[in-house]
C-alpha positions in Angstrom: 5.3 12.6 2.8 5.7 12.5 6.6 9.0 13.0 8.4 10.1 10.9 11.4 10.8 7.4 12.3 7.2 6.3 12.9 6.2 6.8 9.3 2.6 6.1 8.2 2.0 6.3 4.5 -1.7 5.3 4.6 -3.0 8.6 3.4 -0.3 9.0 0.8 -1.1 5.6 -0.6 -4.8 6.5 -0.6 -4.2 9.7 -2.6 -2.2 7.7 -5.2 -4.7 4.9 -5.7 -8.1 6.5 -5.4 -8.0 8.1 -8.9 -7.2 4.7 -10.4 -10.3 2.8 -9.2 -14.0 2.9 -9.9 -15.0 2.6 -6.2 -12.6 4.7 -4.2 -14.8 4.6 -1.1 -14.4 0.9 -1.0 -10.6 1.0 -0.6 -9.2 -0.2 2.7 -5.5 0.2 3.5 -4.1 -1.7 6.4 -0.7 -1.2 8.0 0.6 -4.7 8.7 3.4 -3.6 11.0 2.9 -3.9 14.7 3.3 -0.8 16.9 6.6 -2.0 18.2 7.9 -2.4 14.6 7.3 1.1 13.4 11.0 2.0 13.8 12.0 -0.7 11.3 13.4 0.0 7.9 10.6 -1.8 6.1 6.9 -0.7 6.0 4.2 -3.2 5.0 0.8 -2.3 3.7 -2.2 -4.3 2.5 -4.5 -2.7 0.1 -8.0 -4.2 -0.1 -10.4 -3.2 -2.9 -13.3 -4.5 -4.9 -12.5 -7.4 -7.3 -13.1 -5.3 -10.4 -10.6 -2.7 -9.2 -7.9 -5.1 -8.3 -6.7 -5.4 -11.9 -6.6 -1.6 -12.2 -4.3 -1.3 -9.2 -2.0 -4.1 -10.3 -2.0 -3.4 -14.1 -0.8 -5.5 -16.9 2.2 -7.5 -15.8 2.2 -5.5 -12.5 3.2 -2.2 -14.1 0.9 -0.1 -12.0 1.6 -1.8 -8.7 5.4 -1.6 -9.4 5.0 2.1 -10.3 3.1 2.8 -7.0 5.9 1.1 -5.0 8.5 3.1 -6.9 6.8 6.4 -6.2 6.5 5.6 -2.5 10.0 4.3 -2.1 11.6 7.3 -3.9 9.6 9.7 -1.7 10.9 8.2 1.5 14.4 7.2 0.4 16.1 9.9 2.5 14.5 8.3 5.6 16.1 5.0 4.7 12.8 3.2 4.7 11.3 0.8 2.2 7.6 0.2 1.4 6.1 -3.1 0.5 2.5 -3.2 -0.9 0.3 -6.2 -1.2 -3.0 -6.0 -3.2 -6.0 -8.2 -2.6 -9.7 -8.0 -3.3 -12.2 -8.3 -0.4 -13.4 -11.6 -1.8 -9.8 -13.1 -1.6 -8.9 -11.7 1.8 -9.3 -14.0 4.7 -7.7 -11.9 7.4 -4.4 -13.7 7.3 -1.6 -11.1 7.3 1.3 -13.6 7.3 1.6 -13.9 3.5 
């Protein structure tokens, strides 16, 4: 994981989720924070994937998505940061990042 205050976990997230999906090339990870917000404690990411892969990333009762969040949050705990992940399929996504 990266050091520093302007933490970008995009590639770390990608390395965790690509083995879980059937179409890893179709994954899009968007950082929802603005450039001026990179110093903040909380980091927000949107993970877009194919509809058939969405269930694989969320898991039954959210077990997989919760595990991904835990892994990321433990890895950056010493930086006093927190990661929030949101999962959507391309079909559901309408470009609104205010959710």
